[in-house]
C-alpha positions as a LaTeX table, in Angstrom:
\begin{tabular}{lrrr}
\hline
Residue & $x$ (\AA) & $y$ (\AA) & $z$ (\AA) \\
\hline
Met1 & $-108.52$ & 83.70 & 12.31 \\
Ile2 & $-109.61$ & 85.33 & 15.54 \\
Pro3 & $-110.93$ & 88.84 & 16.24 \\
Leu4 & $-108.43$ & 91.45 & 17.39 \\
Thr5 & $-110.22$ & 91.61 & 20.75 \\
Met6 & $-108.77$ & 88.15 & 21.52 \\
Ala7 & $-105.16$ & 89.36 & 21.26 \\
Arg8 & $-103.26$ & 89.84 & 24.50 \\
Thr9 & $-101.69$ & 93.12 & 25.63 \\
Gly10 & $-98.24$ & 93.48 & 24.10 \\
Glu11 & $-99.00$ & 91.06 & 21.28 \\
Thr12 & $-98.29$ & 92.06 & 17.69 \\
Ala13 & $-100.42$ & 90.46 & 15.00 \\
Thr14 & $-100.92$ & 90.73 & 11.25 \\
Ile15 & $-104.34$ & 91.81 & 10.03 \\
Arg16 & $-105.86$ & 89.03 & 7.90 \\
Lys17 & $-109.34$ & 90.38 & 7.16 \\
Ile18 & $-111.54$ & 93.36 & 7.94 \\
Ser19 & $-115.30$ & 92.86 & 7.90 \\
Gly20 & $-118.16$ & 95.32 & 7.88 \\
Arg21 & $-119.74$ & 97.77 & 5.47 \\
Asp22 & $-117.60$ & 99.57 & 2.90 \\
Glu23 & $-117.70$ & 102.80 & 4.95 \\
Val24 & $-116.44$ & 100.99 & 8.04 \\
Arg25 & $-113.60$ & 99.27 & 6.15 \\
Gln26 & $-112.67$ & 102.56 & 4.48 \\
His27 & $-112.59$ & 104.37 & 7.84 \\
Leu28 & $-110.38$ & 101.67 & 9.38 \\
Ala29 & $-108.09$ & 101.78 & 6.31 \\
Glu30 & $-107.71$ & 105.55 & 6.74 \\
Leu31 & $-106.63$ & 104.93 & 10.34 \\
Gly32 & $-103.98$ & 102.47 & 9.10 \\
Phe33 & $-105.79$ & 99.16 & 9.58 \\
Val34 & $-105.10$ & 97.36 & 6.30 \\
Val35 & $-104.92$ & 93.66 & 5.44 \\
Gly36 & $-101.31$ & 92.52 & 5.73 \\
Gly37 & $-100.44$ & 95.33 & 8.16 \\
Asp38 & $-99.21$ & 94.76 & 11.69 \\
Val39 & $-101.07$ & 95.94 & 14.78 \\
Thr40 & $-99.91$ & 95.82 & 18.41 \\
Val41 & $-102.25$ & 95.79 & 21.40 \\
Val42 & $-100.89$ & 98.43 & 23.79 \\
Asn43 & $-103.63$ & 98.24 & 26.42 \\
Glu44 & $-107.18$ & 97.10 & 27.03 \\
Ile45 & $-109.64$ & 99.08 & 29.12 \\
Ala46 & $-113.13$ & 97.63 & 29.67 \\
Gly47 & $-112.97$ & 95.72 & 26.38 \\
Asn48 & $-111.84$ & 98.76 & 24.40 \\
Leu49 & $-108.36$ & 98.56 & 22.86 \\
Ile50 & $-105.46$ & 100.96 & 22.60 \\
Leu51 & $-103.55$ & 99.90 & 19.47 \\
Gln52 & $-100.25$ & 100.77 & 17.85 \\
Val53 & $-100.57$ & 100.93 & 14.07 \\
Lys54 & $-97.55$ & 102.15 & 12.14 \\
Glu55 & $-96.43$ & 105.20 & 14.15 \\
Ser56 & $-99.84$ & 105.99 & 15.65 \\
Arg57 & $-101.69$ & 104.95 & 18.77 \\
Ile58 & $-105.40$ & 104.56 & 18.19 \\
Ala59 & $-108.27$ & 103.66 & 20.52 \\
Leu60 & $-110.96$ & 101.37 & 19.13 \\
Asp61 & $-114.13$ & 100.26 & 20.84 \\
Lys62 & $-114.87$ & 96.57 & 21.16 \\
Gly63 & $-117.38$ & 96.58 & 18.27 \\
Met64 & $-114.86$ & 97.99 & 15.81 \\
Ala65 & $-112.03$ & 95.79 & 17.07 \\
Asn66 & $-114.22$ & 92.71 & 16.58 \\
Arg67 & $-114.36$ & 93.48 & 12.82 \\
Ile68 & $-110.58$ & 93.16 & 12.50 \\
Met69 & $-109.49$ & 89.54 & 12.15 \\
Ile70 & $-105.92$ & 88.45 & 12.89 \\
\hline
\end{tabular}
């Protein structure tokens, strides 16, 4: 497993694990980041990621993206 921040632009990966406090995991789940779900890296700007999850595009900072393991 590697953190989502290591994925390349255009790469689609399956979420294997989400770490962090319960509130953090719950927040990410509400945004669509769930174990077993697919996420695509649309763009990276200064370490922050623009991600495609289901039908939504979401921006995550590097700290949050590092909690998502693929």
